[in-house]
Backbone of each chain as ProteinMPNN parsed JSONL, in Angstrom:
{"seq_chain_A": "AQTVTQSQPEMSVQEAETVTLSCTYDTSESNYYLFWYKQPPSRQMILVIRQEAYKQQNATENRFSVNFQKAAKSFSLKISDSQLGDTAMYFCAFMRRGTSYGKLTFGQGTILTVHP", "coords_chain_A": {"N_chain_A": [[110.656, 68.252, 137.476], [113.996, 68.898, 135.345], [115.76, 66.346, 133.147], [119.085, 65.437, 131.633], [121.006, 63.894, 129.401], [123.848, 61.843, 128.191], [124.79, 59.416, 126.543], [127.359, 58.078, 125.777], [129.965, 57.424, 126.858], [132.77, 57.899, 125.878], [134.586, 58.758, 123.222], [135.986, 58.358, 119.575], [137.901, 59.334, 117.143], [139.538, 59.936, 113.879], [141.608, 62.928, 112.821], [140.291, 64.981, 111.121], [138.03, 63.899, 110.029], [134.546, 63.326, 110.572], [132.051, 63.51, 113.659], [129.624, 62.554, 115.771], [128.131, 63.313, 118.377], [125.851, 61.791, 121.23], [122.925, 63.289, 122.998], [120.505, 63.102, 124.657], [116.945, 64.782, 126.142], [114.92, 65.503, 128.682], [111.666, 66.976, 129.848], [109.141, 69.035, 131.111], [109.298, 71.58, 130.044], [108.539, 73.641, 127.326], [109.337, 75.805, 126.699], [112.751, 76.645, 126.019], [116.282, 76.551, 126.219], [119.159, 75.161, 124.69], [122.244, 73.771, 125.339], [125.367, 72.929, 124.194], [128.861, 72.432, 125.421], [132.748, 72.958, 126.149], [134.51, 71.389, 127.664], [138.063, 71.793, 128.073], [141.411, 70.111, 128.444], [142.215, 71.291, 130.095], [140.707, 72.407, 131.858], [138.901, 74.615, 131.544], [135.834, 75.85, 130.886], [133.491, 75.683, 128.139], [131.356, 78.011, 125.523], [130.845, 75.887, 123.247], [128.487, 75.324, 120.875], [124.711, 76.849, 120.705], [121.194, 76.416, 121.406], [117.884, 77.659, 120.908], [114.956, 76.218, 121.766], [112.144, 77.275, 120.478], [113.535, 77.953, 118.018], [112.982, 76.113, 114.773], [115.29, 75.554, 113.593], [118.325, 74.508, 112.641], [120.563, 75.428, 114.759], [124.828, 76.528, 114.142], [127.847, 76.946, 113.763], [130.559, 77.433, 112.067], [132.615, 74.767, 112.081], [131.257, 72.823, 113.883], [127.497, 72.225, 114.351], [123.871, 70.948, 115.351], [122.136, 68.704, 115.663], [118.805, 68.706, 116.199], [115.803, 67.489, 117.336], [113.362, 68.185, 118.619], [111.059, 66.685, 119.265], [111.211, 63.897, 119.799], [112.996, 64.722, 121.294], [116.33, 65.392, 121.178], [119.463, 65.955, 121.149], [121.794, 66.724, 119.238], [125.254, 67.058, 118.636], [127.457, 67.171, 116.028], [130.447, 66.404, 114.397], [132.993, 68.309, 112.601], [135.61, 67.639, 110.491], [137.17, 67.35, 112.234], [139.27, 68.222, 114.905], [143.004, 68.077, 116.295], [142.783, 70.074, 118.226], [139.681, 69.014, 119.357], [139.817, 67.214, 121.232], [138.402, 67.023, 123.859], [136.373, 66.747, 127.078], [132.875, 66.79, 126.429], [130.014, 68.81, 126.948], [126.311, 68.153, 127.592], [123.948, 70.592, 128.053], [120.728, 72.176, 129.778], [118.604, 74.533, 129.806], [116.303, 76.637, 131.17], [113.881, 78.627, 129.675], [112.612, 81.977, 129.673], [113.172, 82.428, 132.574], [114.704, 84.441, 135.37], [116.864, 83.297, 136.583], [118.396, 81.142, 134.752], [119.266, 78.575, 135.941], [121.679, 75.66, 134.798], [120.621, 72.57, 133.451], [123.705, 69.516, 133.246], [124.096, 67.014, 131.225], [125.847, 63.995, 131.58], [128.66, 63.983, 130.524], [131.0, 63.662, 127.425], [133.569, 62.23, 126.777], [135.732, 63.154, 124.596], [138.422, 61.744, 122.203], [140.285, 62.747, 119.349], [142.706, 61.407, 117.818], [145.56, 61.289, 115.646]], "CA_chain_A": [[112.578, 68.389, 137.123], [114.403, 68.271, 133.584], [117.096, 65.491, 133.45], [119.934, 65.317, 130.688], [121.321, 62.244, 128.837], [124.187, 61.775, 126.646], [124.532, 57.65, 126.921], [128.195, 57.64, 125.104], [131.411, 58.337, 127.872], [132.946, 58.052, 125.093], [133.993, 58.114, 121.996], [137.341, 58.834, 119.249], [137.589, 60.426, 115.728], [140.06, 60.666, 113.96], [141.715, 63.459, 112.358], [139.45, 65.666, 109.695], [136.811, 62.662, 109.975], [132.968, 63.623, 111.218], [131.95, 62.861, 114.955], [128.613, 63.12, 116.235], [128.093, 63.02, 119.709], [124.467, 61.95, 121.176], [122.311, 63.767, 123.918], [119.298, 63.307, 125.116], [116.905, 65.253, 127.973], [113.855, 65.086, 129.223], [111.296, 68.055, 130.624], [107.843, 69.168, 130.338], [108.295, 72.818, 129.191], [108.611, 74.222, 125.853], [110.402, 77.457, 126.03], [114.413, 76.559, 126.244], [117.205, 76.556, 125.206], [120.254, 73.794, 124.753], [123.527, 73.375, 124.957], [126.809, 72.303, 123.898], [129.667, 72.87, 126.403], [133.434, 71.909, 126.109], [135.921, 71.139, 128.703], [139.721, 70.615, 127.518], [142.757, 68.949, 129.806], [142.734, 73.083, 131.442], [138.963, 71.96, 132.984], [137.674, 75.407, 131.023], [133.732, 75.171, 129.962], [134.012, 76.975, 126.726], [130.353, 77.165, 125.051], [130.594, 75.322, 121.68], [126.953, 76.195, 120.255], [123.916, 76.528, 121.201], [119.972, 76.136, 120.339], [116.591, 78.302, 121.54], [113.409, 75.485, 121.162], [111.544, 77.444, 119.844], [113.521, 77.736, 116.431], [113.469, 74.603, 114.276], [116.468, 75.646, 112.296], [118.964, 73.794, 113.481], [122.616, 75.627, 115.305], [125.613, 76.023, 113.552], [129.324, 77.534, 114.431], [131.479, 77.539, 111.767], [132.705, 73.051, 112.012], [129.735, 72.719, 115.194], [126.762, 71.241, 113.401], [123.661, 69.814, 116.247], [120.4, 68.041, 115.521], [117.307, 69.359, 117.043], [115.051, 66.603, 117.64], [112.129, 69.019, 119.281], [109.513, 65.549, 119.59], [112.991, 63.327, 120.449], [113.576, 65.5, 123.202], [117.042, 65.218, 121.41], [120.1, 67.504, 121.071], [122.883, 65.909, 119.292], [126.604, 68.217, 118.001], [127.438, 66.469, 115.427], [131.878, 68.323, 115.167], [133.117, 67.996, 111.096], [136.714, 68.226, 110.21], [138.045, 67.011, 113.124], [141.288, 68.712, 114.671], [143.615, 67.318, 118.199], [142.262, 70.273, 119.739], [138.428, 69.17, 119.504], [139.736, 66.943, 122.096], [138.23, 67.082, 124.847], [134.843, 66.55, 127.282], [132.077, 67.69, 126.209], [128.848, 68.703, 127.785], [125.172, 68.753, 126.202], [123.365, 70.917, 128.635], [119.155, 72.705, 129.765], [118.228, 76.177, 130.533], [114.784, 76.829, 130.942], [113.837, 80.161, 128.937], [111.477, 83.038, 130.48], [113.703, 82.554, 133.719], [115.534, 85.434, 135.036], [117.743, 83.075, 136.811], [119.467, 80.463, 134.42], [120.438, 76.85, 136.235], [121.827, 74.581, 133.655], [120.925, 71.108, 134.265], [124.015, 69.532, 132.847], [124.37, 66.074, 131.112], [126.79, 63.507, 132.312], [129.283, 64.379, 129.735], [131.352, 62.586, 126.661], [135.377, 62.726, 125.818], [136.222, 62.575, 122.949], [139.479, 61.915, 122.018], [140.99, 63.076, 117.871], [143.767, 60.498, 116.98], [146.357, 61.919, 114.568]], "C_chain_A": [[113.244, 68.072, 135.797], [115.549, 67.396, 134.389], [117.568, 65.205, 131.723], [121.091, 64.185, 130.238], [122.064, 61.957, 127.549], [125.012, 60.459, 127.502], [126.251, 57.216, 125.727], [129.217, 58.5, 126.29], [132.485, 58.668, 127.556], [133.221, 58.191, 123.95], [135.456, 59.933, 121.023], [137.24, 58.98, 118.545], [139.466, 60.287, 115.232], [140.24, 62.097, 112.837], [141.25, 64.094, 111.18], [138.615, 64.106, 109.517], [135.528, 63.591, 111.394], [132.902, 62.882, 112.291], [130.393, 63.466, 115.124], [128.25, 62.564, 117.36], [126.159, 63.238, 120.306], [123.765, 63.106, 122.664], [120.393, 63.473, 123.473], [119.067, 63.904, 126.329], [115.195, 65.004, 127.385], [113.168, 66.136, 129.903], [110.688, 68.724, 130.483], [108.412, 70.803, 129.949], [108.24, 73.093, 127.791], [108.716, 75.427, 125.593], [111.958, 76.811, 126.806], [115.0, 76.531, 125.893], [118.079, 74.901, 125.587], [121.344, 74.358, 124.285], [124.515, 72.794, 124.926], [128.449, 73.062, 124.784], [131.071, 71.904, 125.944], [134.253, 71.904, 127.302], [136.707, 70.394, 128.26], [140.084, 71.107, 128.294], [141.883, 69.962, 131.425], [141.498, 73.354, 132.719], [137.914, 73.963, 132.621], [136.208, 74.866, 130.612], [133.758, 76.733, 129.039], [132.467, 76.769, 125.987], [131.135, 76.928, 123.446], [129.262, 76.398, 121.492], [125.505, 75.676, 121.166], [122.301, 76.694, 120.76], [118.917, 76.449, 121.759], [115.922, 76.981, 121.311], [112.936, 75.935, 120.687], [111.827, 78.428, 118.386], [113.917, 75.907, 115.446], [114.066, 74.918, 113.557], [117.371, 75.169, 113.36], [121.008, 74.764, 113.502], [123.462, 75.538, 114.435], [126.065, 77.422, 113.883], [130.302, 77.113, 114.0], [131.674, 75.444, 111.566], [132.111, 72.491, 112.707], [128.128, 72.297, 114.387], [125.568, 70.589, 114.975], [122.104, 69.635, 114.82], [119.557, 68.184, 116.058], [116.464, 68.597, 116.634], [113.292, 67.411, 118.658], [111.274, 67.766, 119.798], [110.15, 64.928, 120.393], [112.842, 64.217, 121.847], [115.16, 65.027, 122.25], [118.264, 66.075, 120.254], [121.453, 67.161, 120.816], [124.248, 66.697, 118.476], [127.272, 66.923, 116.756], [129.27, 67.955, 115.114], [132.028, 67.327, 113.502], [134.277, 68.565, 110.781], [137.514, 68.243, 111.223], [139.354, 67.846, 113.778], [141.236, 68.091, 116.746], [142.535, 68.863, 118.666], [140.983, 70.633, 119.943], [138.724, 68.448, 121.328], [139.411, 67.238, 123.447], [137.017, 66.873, 126.011], [134.65, 67.552, 127.087], [130.326, 67.723, 126.351], [127.373, 69.074, 127.055], [124.73, 69.032, 128.141], [121.944, 71.786, 128.643], [119.412, 73.726, 130.326], [116.813, 76.509, 130.082], [114.966, 79.073, 130.472], [112.727, 81.045, 129.323], [112.503, 82.636, 131.916], [114.203, 83.427, 134.449], [116.95, 84.643, 135.863], [118.716, 81.818, 136.435], [119.482, 79.466, 134.577], [120.761, 76.541, 135.236], [122.046, 73.748, 134.157], [122.324, 70.427, 132.181], [124.235, 67.53, 132.314], [125.746, 65.199, 131.801], [128.618, 63.429, 132.158], [130.182, 63.166, 128.35], [132.8, 62.702, 126.612], [135.05, 61.968, 125.054], [137.384, 62.938, 122.319], [139.847, 62.803, 120.598], [142.284, 62.668, 117.815], [144.183, 61.6, 114.982], [146.405, 60.981, 112.894]], "O_chain_A": [[113.01, 67.007, 135.226], [116.046, 67.507, 135.51], [116.801, 64.886, 130.814], [121.969, 63.809, 131.015], [121.614, 61.835, 126.41], [125.592, 60.463, 128.588], [126.246, 56.215, 125.011], [129.251, 59.705, 126.536], [133.251, 59.377, 128.208], [132.312, 57.845, 123.196], [135.725, 61.111, 121.258], [136.018, 58.925, 118.405], [140.411, 60.479, 115.997], [139.297, 62.401, 112.106], [141.814, 63.765, 110.136], [138.951, 63.359, 108.598], [135.667, 64.13, 112.492], [133.437, 61.774, 112.303], [130.029, 64.57, 114.716], [128.036, 61.352, 117.406], [125.404, 64.178, 120.061], [124.682, 63.688, 123.242], [119.583, 63.593, 122.554], [119.837, 63.948, 127.289], [114.607, 64.608, 126.379], [113.897, 66.551, 130.804], [111.099, 69.553, 129.672], [107.485, 71.315, 129.322], [107.554, 72.254, 127.207], [108.349, 76.058, 124.602], [112.084, 76.601, 128.012], [114.786, 76.441, 124.684], [117.796, 73.966, 126.335], [121.538, 75.1, 123.323], [124.636, 71.932, 125.796], [128.872, 74.192, 124.54], [130.998, 70.74, 125.552], [134.514, 73.036, 127.709], [136.672, 69.188, 128.013], [139.684, 72.094, 128.911], [141.431, 69.786, 132.556], [141.378, 73.995, 133.763], [136.879, 74.397, 133.126], [135.744, 73.81, 130.182], [133.915, 77.949, 129.148], [132.144, 75.599, 125.778], [131.8, 77.721, 122.78], [129.065, 77.581, 121.769], [125.273, 74.711, 121.894], [122.162, 77.159, 119.628], [118.917, 75.989, 122.901], [116.498, 76.447, 120.363], [112.784, 75.232, 119.688], [111.063, 79.203, 117.81], [114.768, 75.024, 115.55], [113.613, 74.69, 112.435], [117.27, 75.337, 114.576], [122.012, 74.741, 112.791], [123.287, 74.592, 113.668], [125.463, 78.465, 114.134], [131.111, 76.513, 114.707], [130.81, 74.869, 110.903], [132.164, 71.289, 112.449], [128.557, 71.967, 113.281], [126.155, 69.837, 115.754], [121.554, 70.125, 113.834], [119.551, 67.25, 116.86], [116.131, 68.798, 115.466], [112.39, 66.756, 119.178], [110.767, 67.944, 120.905], [109.978, 65.096, 121.6], [112.616, 64.109, 123.053], [115.381, 63.89, 122.667], [118.107, 66.564, 119.135], [122.299, 67.191, 121.71], [123.895, 66.89, 117.312], [127.399, 65.748, 117.102], [129.432, 69.16, 115.307], [131.521, 66.241, 113.219], [134.33, 69.793, 110.712], [138.49, 68.992, 111.267], [140.356, 68.048, 113.092], [140.456, 67.878, 117.674], [141.576, 68.671, 119.414], [140.633, 71.723, 120.394], [138.172, 68.867, 122.346], [140.283, 67.743, 124.155], [136.144, 66.777, 125.148], [135.219, 68.637, 127.203], [129.562, 66.849, 125.942], [127.216, 69.963, 126.218], [124.957, 68.298, 129.103], [121.741, 72.261, 127.526], [120.263, 73.916, 131.194], [116.351, 76.611, 128.945], [115.628, 80.07, 130.759], [111.659, 80.454, 129.162], [111.456, 82.626, 132.563], [114.985, 83.257, 133.514], [118.023, 85.245, 135.827], [119.566, 81.385, 137.213], [119.704, 78.828, 133.548], [120.142, 77.133, 134.353], [122.944, 73.538, 134.972], [122.162, 70.617, 130.975], [124.549, 66.793, 133.248], [126.57, 65.806, 132.484], [129.493, 63.095, 132.957], [129.945, 61.959, 128.396], [133.054, 63.836, 126.204], [134.501, 60.894, 124.804], [137.578, 64.078, 121.895], [139.588, 63.971, 120.887], [143.123, 63.567, 117.757], [143.637, 62.112, 114.005], [147.046, 61.439, 111.948]]}, "seq_chain_B": "EPEVTQTPSHQVTQMGQEVILRCVPISNHLYFYWYRQILGQKVEFLVSFYNNEISEKSEIFDDQFSVERPDGSNFTLKIRSTKLEDSAMYFCASRPLAGVDEQFFGPGTRLTVL", "coords_chain_B": {"N_chain_B": [[139.541, 90.694, 125.554], [136.704, 90.658, 128.527], [136.67, 88.366, 131.665], [135.661, 85.698, 133.49], [136.478, 85.198, 136.53], [138.878, 83.168, 139.05], [140.102, 82.579, 142.586], [141.479, 80.619, 144.389], [143.768, 78.76, 142.717], [143.606, 76.299, 143.31], [143.455, 74.731, 145.756], [143.382, 73.207, 149.649], [142.222, 71.332, 151.787], [141.868, 70.768, 155.594], [139.472, 68.236, 156.731], [136.905, 69.16, 158.074], [137.566, 72.411, 158.091], [136.776, 75.875, 157.048], [136.141, 76.861, 154.217], [136.646, 79.196, 151.774], [135.895, 80.351, 148.283], [136.532, 82.02, 145.921], [135.612, 85.151, 143.275], [135.825, 87.208, 140.649], [133.07, 88.012, 138.311], [132.351, 88.805, 135.795], [131.978, 92.454, 134.74], [129.882, 93.552, 134.411], [128.267, 92.15, 134.916], [125.283, 90.488, 136.068], [123.578, 88.572, 136.998], [124.389, 85.667, 138.059], [126.267, 82.568, 139.623], [127.08, 79.03, 141.075], [128.953, 76.783, 140.844], [128.617, 72.711, 140.34], [132.005, 70.17, 140.215], [132.752, 66.834, 141.051], [135.343, 64.43, 140.766], [135.702, 63.412, 137.372], [132.906, 62.689, 136.883], [129.235, 64.966, 136.671], [129.069, 68.517, 135.817], [127.515, 70.094, 138.164], [124.466, 72.095, 139.619], [124.672, 74.972, 141.973], [123.829, 76.992, 143.114], [122.212, 80.118, 142.253], [122.661, 83.305, 142.071], [121.483, 86.492, 142.766], [120.836, 89.784, 142.613], [121.59, 90.118, 144.945], [120.872, 88.566, 146.566], [120.138, 84.978, 147.114], [118.561, 83.181, 144.853], [118.045, 81.092, 143.308], [118.724, 77.4, 144.615], [120.165, 74.517, 144.931], [119.616, 71.378, 145.536], [122.85, 70.432, 146.655], [123.835, 72.226, 148.192], [123.438, 73.059, 151.295], [123.248, 73.753, 154.504], [126.053, 73.749, 155.755], [126.46, 75.09, 153.26], [126.782, 78.975, 151.798], [126.795, 82.09, 150.028], [128.005, 85.284, 148.907], [128.238, 88.767, 147.836], [130.049, 90.933, 148.716], [130.993, 93.358, 147.617], [130.472, 94.099, 146.029], [132.138, 93.643, 144.123], [133.751, 91.086, 144.011], [132.344, 87.08, 144.499], [131.543, 85.272, 146.358], [131.782, 81.66, 146.988], [131.441, 80.395, 150.711], [132.116, 77.844, 152.458], [131.989, 76.067, 155.095], [132.42, 73.684, 157.095], [134.304, 71.107, 156.142], [133.983, 68.647, 154.441], [134.832, 65.338, 153.519], [133.513, 64.687, 151.035], [133.256, 67.07, 149.607], [134.802, 67.692, 148.035], [135.766, 68.434, 145.054], [135.816, 69.987, 141.761], [135.403, 73.736, 141.448], [133.417, 75.61, 140.139], [132.712, 78.645, 139.033], [130.156, 81.46, 137.443], [128.854, 83.476, 135.259], [126.285, 85.586, 134.163], [125.045, 88.198, 131.887], [122.038, 90.091, 131.574], [118.517, 88.871, 132.173], [117.603, 88.179, 129.086], [119.706, 87.649, 127.67], [121.323, 84.679, 126.921], [123.906, 83.434, 127.661], [125.886, 81.779, 129.516], [129.34, 82.61, 131.558], [132.021, 80.663, 132.221], [134.719, 80.812, 134.659], [137.242, 79.551, 135.103], [137.402, 77.429, 137.415], [138.292, 76.102, 141.105], [140.063, 74.099, 142.033], [138.681, 71.777, 145.3], [140.987, 70.439, 147.637], [139.694, 67.721, 149.846], [141.492, 67.081, 152.367]], "CA_chain_B": [[138.376, 90.211, 125.993], [136.825, 90.302, 130.15], [136.359, 87.264, 131.559], [135.781, 85.496, 134.984], [138.21, 84.781, 137.096], [138.733, 82.328, 140.253], [141.18, 82.259, 143.333], [143.177, 80.124, 144.26], [143.207, 78.077, 141.371], [143.574, 74.772, 143.991], [142.585, 74.768, 147.692], [144.033, 72.319, 150.227], [141.887, 71.748, 153.554], [141.606, 69.609, 156.267], [138.056, 68.134, 157.135], [136.519, 70.741, 159.469], [138.139, 74.021, 157.958], [136.556, 76.669, 156.636], [137.1, 77.494, 152.665], [135.983, 80.353, 150.685], [136.426, 80.069, 147.209], [136.332, 83.459, 145.106], [135.015, 84.244, 142.058], [135.011, 87.852, 139.874], [132.322, 87.98, 137.733], [132.699, 89.975, 134.321], [131.516, 93.739, 135.371], [128.552, 94.36, 133.777], [127.267, 91.14, 134.745], [123.951, 90.243, 137.234], [123.544, 87.226, 137.618], [125.885, 85.002, 139.062], [125.82, 80.917, 139.718], [128.815, 78.795, 141.601], [128.502, 75.079, 140.088], [130.894, 71.984, 141.778], [132.189, 68.903, 139.15], [133.159, 66.061, 141.272], [135.917, 63.955, 139.244], [135.215, 62.089, 136.607], [131.012, 63.268, 137.079], [129.02, 66.028, 135.764], [128.802, 68.947, 136.129], [126.242, 70.323, 138.806], [124.228, 73.264, 139.686], [124.836, 74.839, 143.565], [123.131, 77.403, 143.717], [122.331, 81.392, 141.677], [122.128, 84.665, 142.781], [121.114, 88.226, 142.085], [119.949, 91.132, 143.176], [121.839, 90.578, 146.357], [120.125, 87.103, 147.353], [120.055, 83.741, 146.335], [117.853, 83.314, 144.099], [118.053, 79.098, 143.584], [119.933, 76.479, 145.109], [120.106, 73.211, 144.886], [119.458, 69.847, 147.642], [123.179, 69.748, 147.8], [123.577, 73.52, 149.091], [122.713, 72.513, 152.65], [122.756, 75.045, 155.417], [126.879, 74.535, 155.106], [127.191, 77.008, 152.072], [126.404, 79.935, 151.589], [127.692, 82.766, 149.214], [127.709, 86.694, 149.235], [128.419, 89.446, 146.967], [130.493, 91.735, 149.369], [132.337, 93.888, 146.78], [130.19, 95.105, 144.271], [133.175, 92.989, 142.078], [133.492, 89.839, 144.319], [131.519, 87.116, 144.662], [132.571, 84.155, 147.176], [131.348, 80.359, 147.919], [131.731, 79.699, 151.905], [131.547, 75.779, 153.113], [132.055, 76.199, 156.83], [132.514, 72.91, 157.907], [134.624, 70.756, 154.793], [133.734, 67.181, 154.453], [135.827, 64.276, 152.089], [133.203, 64.634, 149.748], [133.463, 68.182, 148.795], [136.694, 67.794, 146.637], [135.152, 69.299, 143.275], [136.152, 71.269, 141.034], [133.947, 74.589, 142.015], [133.015, 76.875, 138.833], [131.732, 79.728, 139.612], [129.572, 81.864, 136.246], [128.325, 84.561, 135.34], [125.313, 86.23, 133.19], [124.63, 89.952, 131.833], [121.284, 90.206, 131.716], [117.346, 87.903, 131.675], [117.076, 88.231, 127.798], [121.222, 86.975, 127.343], [121.43, 83.283, 127.366], [125.234, 82.691, 127.763], [127.425, 82.437, 131.507], [130.315, 82.641, 131.447], [132.136, 80.397, 133.451], [135.209, 81.095, 135.496], [138.767, 78.268, 134.975], [137.255, 76.602, 138.22], [138.819, 76.597, 141.78], [140.353, 72.794, 142.279], [139.221, 72.008, 146.397], [140.998, 68.593, 148.088], [139.403, 68.336, 151.657], [141.861, 65.543, 152.843]], "C_chain_B": [[137.598, 90.114, 127.633], [136.066, 88.729, 129.788], [136.112, 86.803, 133.824], [136.35, 85.398, 135.605], [137.702, 84.392, 138.717], [139.548, 82.604, 140.755], [140.656, 81.539, 144.413], [142.87, 79.056, 143.599], [142.963, 76.126, 142.06], [143.925, 74.893, 145.765], [143.358, 73.496, 148.445], [143.59, 72.533, 151.478], [141.834, 70.572, 154.559], [140.561, 69.5, 156.797], [137.493, 68.956, 158.389], [136.502, 72.298, 158.863], [136.95, 74.425, 157.643], [137.149, 77.168, 155.683], [136.58, 78.451, 152.218], [136.657, 80.373, 149.491], [135.915, 81.793, 147.069], [136.381, 83.814, 143.949], [135.045, 86.387, 141.799], [134.655, 88.37, 138.376], [132.795, 88.668, 136.653], [131.645, 91.118, 134.718], [131.033, 94.26, 135.495], [126.852, 93.337, 133.523], [125.59, 91.262, 135.966], [123.516, 89.566, 137.277], [124.495, 86.132, 137.784], [125.343, 83.783, 139.156], [127.685, 80.9, 139.841], [127.756, 76.769, 141.124], [129.572, 74.282, 140.742], [131.101, 70.73, 140.091], [133.018, 67.621, 139.999], [134.114, 65.099, 140.063], [135.387, 63.105, 138.979], [132.951, 62.411, 136.293], [131.044, 65.212, 136.43], [129.062, 67.368, 136.791], [127.018, 69.818, 137.13], [125.73, 71.691, 139.446], [124.258, 73.314, 141.557], [123.954, 75.572, 143.341], [123.224, 79.1, 142.515], [122.252, 82.542, 142.312], [121.952, 86.212, 141.796], [120.217, 89.247, 142.752], [119.92, 91.408, 144.945], [121.126, 89.476, 147.498], [120.032, 85.823, 146.286], [118.602, 83.051, 145.581], [117.28, 81.18, 143.682], [119.142, 78.581, 144.116], [118.989, 75.108, 144.424], [120.161, 72.556, 146.733], [120.818, 69.817, 147.921], [123.688, 71.404, 148.337], [122.887, 73.674, 150.137], [123.799, 73.583, 153.07], [125.232, 75.131, 155.486], [127.34, 75.542, 154.712], [126.592, 77.268, 151.885], [127.244, 81.418, 150.452], [126.864, 84.721, 149.559], [128.559, 87.274, 148.385], [129.121, 90.514, 148.213], [130.803, 93.214, 149.425], [131.884, 94.723, 146.468], [130.671, 94.019, 143.093], [133.3, 91.309, 142.59], [132.209, 88.928, 144.503], [132.194, 85.65, 145.025], [131.479, 82.736, 147.15], [132.226, 80.489, 149.644], [131.336, 78.286, 151.811], [132.454, 75.624, 154.457], [132.86, 75.649, 157.747], [132.794, 71.439, 156.629], [134.638, 69.735, 155.163], [134.58, 66.696, 152.83], [134.994, 64.548, 150.841], [133.366, 65.504, 149.197], [134.675, 68.221, 148.566], [136.153, 67.725, 145.74], [136.085, 69.888, 142.76], [134.638, 72.598, 141.332], [134.048, 75.185, 140.835], [132.046, 77.865, 139.527], [131.544, 80.988, 137.445], [129.23, 83.207, 136.708], [127.291, 84.36, 134.35], [125.127, 87.316, 133.078], [123.331, 90.335, 132.041], [120.042, 88.606, 131.653], [117.96, 87.498, 130.62], [118.3, 87.529, 127.425], [121.108, 85.46, 127.709], [122.634, 82.354, 128.333], [125.27, 82.635, 129.22], [128.472, 81.822, 130.551], [131.516, 82.133, 132.94], [133.771, 80.439, 133.559], [136.17, 79.315, 134.563], [138.354, 77.188, 136.296], [138.382, 77.292, 139.84], [139.318, 74.698, 141.959], [139.666, 72.149, 144.181], [139.23, 70.304, 146.859], [140.64, 69.683, 148.778], [139.967, 66.752, 151.44], [141.769, 64.957, 154.335]], "O_chain_B": [[138.115, 89.121, 128.145], [135.479, 88.174, 128.859], [136.336, 87.404, 134.875], [137.441, 85.6, 135.072], [136.786, 84.858, 139.395], [140.387, 83.073, 139.985], [139.687, 81.767, 145.137], [141.84, 78.414, 143.804], [142.428, 75.15, 141.533], [144.829, 75.204, 146.54], [143.979, 72.76, 147.678], [144.031, 73.379, 152.255], [141.753, 69.422, 154.127], [140.25, 70.469, 157.491], [137.957, 69.148, 159.513], [135.651, 73.155, 159.104], [135.99, 73.673, 157.815], [138.227, 77.76, 155.742], [135.402, 78.301, 152.542], [137.887, 80.407, 149.487], [135.226, 82.499, 147.805], [137.07, 83.109, 143.212], [134.393, 87.025, 142.625], [135.395, 88.886, 137.539], [133.912, 89.162, 136.804], [130.504, 90.762, 135.009], [131.043, 95.263, 136.209], [125.752, 93.347, 132.969], [125.142, 92.303, 136.446], [122.459, 89.821, 137.855], [125.601, 86.283, 137.265], [124.153, 83.627, 138.882], [128.67, 81.537, 139.467], [126.704, 76.131, 141.145], [130.633, 74.555, 141.305], [130.311, 70.672, 139.149], [134.114, 67.407, 139.483], [133.819, 65.002, 138.872], [134.781, 62.238, 139.608], [132.168, 62.155, 135.379], [131.853, 66.069, 136.074], [129.082, 67.379, 138.022], [125.868, 69.959, 136.712], [126.626, 72.448, 139.819], [124.033, 72.371, 142.316], [122.887, 74.96, 143.292], [124.308, 79.242, 141.949], [121.55, 82.546, 143.322], [122.216, 86.666, 140.683], [119.095, 89.258, 143.259], [119.244, 92.046, 145.751], [120.937, 89.537, 148.713], [119.899, 85.79, 145.063], [117.762, 82.423, 146.226], [116.297, 80.472, 143.902], [120.268, 79.078, 144.14], [117.931, 74.853, 143.849], [120.409, 72.808, 147.912], [121.031, 69.384, 149.054], [123.946, 71.199, 149.523], [121.832, 74.307, 150.13], [124.741, 74.086, 152.457], [125.806, 76.207, 155.318], [128.069, 76.444, 155.125], [125.572, 76.618, 151.656], [128.47, 81.376, 150.346], [125.842, 85.15, 150.094], [129.568, 86.662, 148.036], [128.131, 91.005, 148.756], [130.89, 94.01, 150.36], [132.305, 95.879, 146.439], [130.22, 93.648, 142.01], [133.031, 90.39, 141.816], [131.119, 89.48, 144.649], [133.023, 85.027, 144.362], [130.287, 82.986, 147.327], [133.444, 80.65, 149.719], [130.406, 77.771, 151.19], [133.529, 75.032, 154.559], [133.576, 76.125, 158.627], [131.824, 70.799, 156.222], [135.227, 69.515, 156.221], [134.811, 67.23, 151.745], [135.533, 64.643, 149.739], [133.699, 65.274, 148.035], [135.492, 68.972, 149.099], [135.932, 66.551, 145.443], [137.112, 70.271, 143.32], [133.421, 72.417, 141.388], [135.232, 75.23, 140.502], [131.053, 77.813, 140.251], [132.423, 81.156, 136.6], [129.246, 83.817, 137.777], [127.212, 83.311, 133.711], [124.96, 87.874, 134.162], [123.335, 91.173, 132.943], [120.437, 87.514, 131.245], [118.806, 86.613, 130.739], [118.017, 86.575, 126.701], [120.783, 85.145, 128.854], [122.587, 81.399, 129.109], [124.697, 83.426, 129.969], [128.55, 81.107, 129.552], [131.789, 82.693, 134.002], [134.305, 80.088, 132.507], [135.761, 78.441, 133.799], [138.938, 76.105, 136.271], [138.995, 78.359, 139.869], [138.259, 74.071, 141.984], [140.777, 71.965, 144.678], [138.413, 69.393, 146.724], [140.739, 70.909, 148.825], [139.502, 65.767, 150.866], [142.076, 63.786, 154.558]]}, "name": "protein", "num_of_chains": 2, "seq": "AQTVTQSQPEMSVQEAETVTLSCTYDTSESNYYLFWYKQPPSRQMILVIRQEAYKQQNATENRFSVNFQKAAKSFSLKISDSQLGDTAMYFCAFMRRGTSYGKLTFGQGTILTVHPEPEVTQTPSHQVTQMGQEVILRCVPISNHLYFYWYRQILGQKVEFLVSFYNNEISEKSEIFDDQFSVERPDGSNFTLKIRSTKLEDSAMYFCASRPLAGVDEQFFGPGTRLTVL"}
């Protein structure tokens, strides 16, 4: 079974600054995906960024980037130039690749508050 | 842009009553999921559904729960006899193909059991 751990229950950052959210996971699988989902106060889950485990290059999406360390089983999210709209709960999630069913295993979440 | 929809947005029920939560996945998607999030806690997988049958379910998904896709568009989660601890946000998600990893989530249904 896979586990995902987010050790930072809450983080805060000033607008325009950079913040990094941590995530570690445990799995015996070698082929998998990792995701960061954002859940704003509206509660809708929104995909922020994905990483395929077989790719060594870290994924980036505009202001969002990840630091994927496969050997250490670490998957952190860096948000650059933080904006007020980034205020949300952020979930790290794991999904095995190569299976049709695609169950997501989530971490506990990190509440991020961006201050003006 | 197509999106997953869920109804109702908020359901209040008495303990012991049956509830049906409804989801309309994106039309060409083939894989369907229900997740649960108890307030302040992490999102937990309940069940996945493919080709008109359950493909995987969690320990939470006991005999009180059932899913079906009655008409090719709706995807429902039924809780037969609700308990106080079933109070949570329930999210439906769908995914188009086996090779596509992204799941698209609905806005959720908040279930309150009194």
